[in-house]
C-alpha positions as CSV (number, residue, x, y, z in Angstrom):
1,X,-21.3,0.9,10.1
2,X,-17.4,-0.7,10.3
3,X,-15.4,2.3,12.5
4,X,-13.1,4.8,11.0
5,X,-9.3,3.4,10.3
6,X,-7.7,6.5,8.5
7,X,-8.6,10.3,7.4
8,X,-6.1,11.6,4.8
9,X,-6.6,15.4,4.0
10,X,-5.4,17.3,1.0
11,X,-2.3,15.2,0.9
12,X,0.8,16.6,-1.0
13,X,4.1,15.8,-1.7
14,X,6.4,17.9,-4.3
15,X,9.9,16.3,-5.1
16,X,12.1,19.6,-5.9
17,X,12.3,23.1,-4.4
18,X,8.5,23.9,-5.4
19,X,7.5,27.4,-6.3
20,X,4.1,29.5,-5.8
21,X,3.5,28.1,-9.6
22,X,4.0,24.6,-9.0
23,X,0.4,23.5,-8.3
24,X,-1.5,25.9,-11.0
25,X,0.7,24.7,-13.6
26,X,0.9,21.4,-13.1
27,X,-2.1,18.2,-13.3
28,X,-4.4,16.7,-15.4
29,X,-5.5,20.1,-17.3
30,X,-2.2,20.8,-17.8
31,X,-1.5,17.3,-18.9
32,X,2.1,17.4,-16.7
33,X,2.5,17.4,-13.1
34,X,6.4,18.4,-14.0
35,X,6.1,22.4,-13.0
36,X,7.7,24.4,-16.3
37,X,8.7,27.1,-13.8
38,X,11.0,25.7,-11.3
39,X,10.9,21.8,-12.4
40,X,9.6,20.7,-9.3
41,X,7.5,17.3,-9.7
42,X,4.1,17.6,-8.2
43,X,3.9,13.8,-7.3
44,X,0.3,14.0,-5.5
45,X,-1.8,16.8,-4.7
46,X,-4.8,17.8,-2.6
47,X,-5.6,13.7,-2.0
48,X,-8.2,13.0,0.6
49,X,-10.3,10.1,1.6
50,X,-11.8,7.9,4.5
51,X,-10.4,4.3,4.7
52,X,-12.8,2.3,7.1
53,X,-12.2,-1.2,9.4
54,X,-12.1,-4.3,6.5
55,X,-12.4,-1.8,3.7
56,X,-10.1,-2.7,0.6
57,X,-9.6,1.0,-1.1
58,X,-8.1,0.4,-4.4
59,X,-5.7,3.4,-6.0
60,X,-5.3,3.3,-9.6
61,X,-3.5,5.1,-12.3
62,X,-0.9,4.6,-14.8
63,X,2.8,5.1,-14.3
64,X,3.7,8.7,-12.8
65,X,-0.1,9.4,-11.7
66,X,0.8,9.6,-7.7
67,X,-0.5,6.6,-6.6
68,X,2.5,4.8,-4.9
69,X,3.4,8.3,-3.5
70,X,0.3,8.1,-1.6
71,X,1.0,4.9,0.3
72,X,5.3,5.9,0.6
73,X,3.9,8.7,2.5
74,X,1.2,7.3,4.6
75,X,3.9,4.2,5.7
76,X,6.4,6.9,6.3
77,X,8.6,6.0,3.7
78,X,8.6,9.7,2.5
79,X,7.4,12.9,4.2
80,X,4.4,15.0,2.6
81,X,5.1,18.4,1.7
82,X,1.3,19.3,3.1
83,X,-2.1,17.6,4.3
84,X,-2.8,15.8,7.3
85,X,-3.5,11.8,7.7
86,X,-5.0,10.8,11.0
87,X,-5.1,6.7,12.2
88,X,-7.5,5.5,14.5
89,X,-6.3,2.6,16.6
90,X,-8.8,0.9,19.3
91,X,-8.0,2.9,21.9
92,X,-5.9,6.2,20.3
93,X,-5.6,8.2,17.8
94,X,-2.4,9.6,15.7
95,X,-1.6,12.4,13.6
96,X,0.7,10.5,11.9
97,X,2.8,13.7,10.7
98,X,2.8,15.2,14.1
99,X,4.7,12.1,15.5
100,X,8.0,12.2,15.9
101,X,10.4,9.4,14.2
102,X,10.8,6.8,17.2
103,X,6.6,7.2,17.3
104,X,6.3,7.0,13.5
105,X,8.6,3.8,13.7
106,X,6.4,2.8,16.6
107,X,3.1,2.6,14.1
108,X,5.0,1.4,11.6
109,X,6.5,-1.8,13.1
110,X,3.3,-2.7,14.8
111,X,0.4,-1.3,13.5
112,X,1.0,-0.7,9.6
113,X,2.4,-3.3,7.1
114,X,3.3,-2.9,3.8
115,X,3.9,-5.2,0.8
116,X,6.1,-3.9,-2.2
117,X,6.2,-4.6,-5.9
118,X,9.9,-4.8,-5.6
119,X,10.6,-7.6,-2.7
120,X,14.0,-5.9,-2.4
121,X,12.5,-3.3,-0.6
122,X,10.3,-5.2,1.9
123,X,12.7,-8.4,2.9
124,X,16.5,-8.5,4.3
125,X,17.8,-10.7,1.7
126,X,20.4,-11.3,4.6
127,X,18.6,-13.6,6.7
128,X,16.3,-16.5,6.2
129,X,12.4,-16.2,5.3
130,X,11.6,-17.1,9.0
131,X,14.2,-14.5,10.0
132,X,12.8,-11.9,8.5
133,X,9.4,-12.1,10.4
134,X,11.3,-12.8,13.5
135,X,12.9,-8.9,12.6
136,X,9.4,-7.6,12.6
137,X,8.7,-9.5,15.7
138,X,11.6,-8.3,17.5
139,X,10.6,-4.7,16.5
140,X,7.2,-4.9,18.0
141,X,8.7,-6.2,21.5
142,X,7.8,-9.7,21.1
143,X,11.3,-11.7,22.4
144,X,10.3,-15.2,23.3
145,X,12.2,-17.5,20.4
146,X,9.9,-20.3,21.0
147,X,7.0,-17.9,20.1
148,X,8.4,-15.9,17.2
149,X,9.4,-18.9,15.6
150,X,6.2,-20.5,15.9
151,X,4.5,-17.5,14.7
152,X,6.8,-17.1,11.8
153,X,5.9,-21.2,10.8
154,X,2.2,-20.5,11.3
155,X,2.6,-17.0,9.0
156,X,4.6,-18.7,6.5
157,X,2.3,-22.1,6.2
158,X,-0.7,-19.8,6.0
159,X,0.9,-18.1,3.3
160,X,1.4,-21.4,1.3
161,X,5.1,-20.9,2.1
162,X,6.4,-24.9,2.7
163,X,7.5,-25.3,6.7
164,X,10.7,-26.9,5.4
165,X,11.9,-23.7,3.5
166,X,11.3,-21.4,6.7
167,X,15.2,-21.5,7.0
168,X,16.0,-21.0,3.4
169,X,17.3,-17.6,2.1
170,X,14.6,-15.4,0.1
171,X,16.6,-15.3,-2.3
172,X,16.6,-19.0,-3.7
173,X,13.0,-18.0,-4.0
174,X,10.8,-17.5,-6.7
175,X,9.3,-13.9,-7.5
176,X,5.6,-15.5,-6.5
177,X,7.0,-17.2,-3.2
178,X,9.0,-13.7,-2.3
179,X,5.8,-11.8,-2.5
180,X,4.3,-14.6,0.1
181,X,6.8,-13.9,2.4
182,X,6.4,-10.3,2.3
183,X,2.9,-10.6,3.0
184,X,3.3,-13.5,5.9
185,X,6.2,-10.2,7.6
186,X,3.8,-7.9,6.9
187,X,1.1,-9.8,8.8
188,X,3.5,-10.6,11.6
189,X,2.6,-8.2,14.1
190,X,-1.8,-8.2,13.1
191,X,-1.6,-4.7,11.9
192,X,-5.1,-3.4,11.5
193,X,-3.9,-1.5,8.3
194,X,-2.0,-2.6,5.0
195,X,-0.8,-1.3,2.4
196,X,-0.1,-3.3,-1.1
197,X,2.2,-1.2,-3.9
198,X,1.7,-3.0,-6.9
199,X,1.9,-6.8,-5.7
200,X,1.4,-9.0,-8.8
201,X,3.1,-6.8,-11.1
202,X,5.8,-8.9,-12.8
203,X,4.3,-12.0,-11.5
204,X,2.6,-15.4,-13.7
205,X,-1.1,-14.9,-13.9
206,X,-1.1,-18.4,-11.9
207,X,0.6,-16.6,-9.5
208,X,-1.0,-13.7,-9.3
209,X,-4.3,-15.3,-9.0
210,X,-2.8,-17.4,-6.1
211,X,-1.8,-14.2,-4.0
212,X,-5.0,-12.3,-5.1
213,X,-7.0,-15.1,-3.1
214,X,-4.2,-15.1,-0.3
215,X,-5.3,-11.0,0.1
216,X,-8.7,-11.2,0.4
217,X,-9.0,-14.5,2.7
218,X,-6.5,-12.3,4.6
219,X,-9.0,-9.5,4.5
220,X,-11.9,-11.9,5.3
221,X,-10.4,-13.6,8.2
222,X,-8.8,-10.9,10.3
223,X,-10.9,-7.6,9.0
224,X,-7.7,-5.4,7.9
225,X,-8.4,-2.6,5.8
226,X,-5.7,-2.4,3.0
227,X,-5.1,0.2,0.5
228,X,-4.1,-1.5,-2.8
229,X,-2.5,0.4,-5.3
230,X,-2.3,-0.8,-8.8
231,X,-2.3,-0.2,-12.6
232,X,-4.2,-3.5,-13.3
233,X,-8.1,-3.1,-13.7
234,X,-8.2,-6.8,-12.8
235,X,-7.0,-6.4,-9.6
236,X,-8.8,-3.0,-8.5
237,X,-12.1,-5.1,-9.5
238,X,-11.4,-8.2,-7.6
239,X,-10.0,-6.5,-4.4
240,X,-11.7,-3.3,-3.9
241,X,-15.2,-2.0,-2.7
242,X,-13.9,1.6,-3.4
243,X,-11.6,3.3,-5.8
244,X,-9.8,6.5,-6.6
245,X,-8.7,7.5,-9.9
246,X,-5.5,9.2,-9.7
247,X,-3.6,11.2,-12.9
248,X,-0.9,13.7,-12.9
249,X,-1.0,13.6,-8.8
250,X,-4.7,14.5,-8.6
251,X,-7.4,12.5,-7.6
252,X,-9.8,12.8,-10.7
253,X,-12.6,10.2,-9.9
254,X,-13.6,8.5,-6.9
255,X,-16.5,5.9,-6.1
256,X,-17.9,2.4,-5.8
257,X,-15.0,0.1,-7.9
258,X,-18.3,-1.2,-10.2
259,X,-20.0,2.4,-10.9
260,X,-16.2,3.3,-11.8
261,X,-15.0,0.3,-14.2
262,X,-18.9,0.1,-15.7
263,X,-19.8,3.4,-15.8
264,X,-16.5,6.1,-15.5
265,X,-17.6,9.4,-15.4
266,X,-14.1,11.5,-16.4
267,X,-12.9,11.1,-19.8
268,X,-9.3,9.5,-18.6
269,X,-10.7,6.6,-16.7
270,X,-13.2,5.7,-19.7
271,X,-9.9,5.2,-21.7
272,X,-8.4,3.7,-18.9
273,X,-10.9,1.1,-19.0
274,X,-11.4,0.9,-22.6
275,X,-7.6,0.1,-22.8
276,X,-8.6,-2.5,-20.6
277,X,-11.2,-3.9,-22.4
């Protein structure tokens, strides 16, 4: 059995002031995630799961279901309203939301990786492709210029970015190529945990397929645990061993991906699967 790498318990995120009626008056049964009393948005509530080394966990749902909120709170882009998450590193464990800002930044720079749907969130467009990787290595205390350059070159080649484009600005790259640079940057520190937020959305089908193949290769080679957020059932079928289904900020179904896609139990999941056929 692989060792546990992440444990998430009752993760909740409310945008707005919140009120005592928020949780009871939102969710799938209420058919909204907006509180009718105070107008706050319950982006996620009571989300719990475990993630193991080398595992890919999928989170699926329509736009606004809360799936991206989960990874953004785990990557410290957003602070949760309640709940806890524990990251089990090789020689330590961290209660993520008890850490101070410097400790969170250190984990984010060294032990986590994030690939966003929009490359502008994950890349610095003021520096070259190689410079983006160098930035991440410098933040994680790698200071030798030669070593940084060599690692950047290897990562870009590994993610099928031509070596002679290493010193070009990502502005000049296609969307698929920008995603490859983002993946290379995220992998620079060999993080044990990688978050992927709608990474194939908006890409041509052939480019999507190449990116998905690359993700599977990385998982196989490095044993990286990943959380894949997507509304594309084809992506989750290919990548994820287990899947959570979210609607209006709540997890409504969870299980092995094949089981969920072949024999969905919840009416919403049944509609989701039927609409993709």
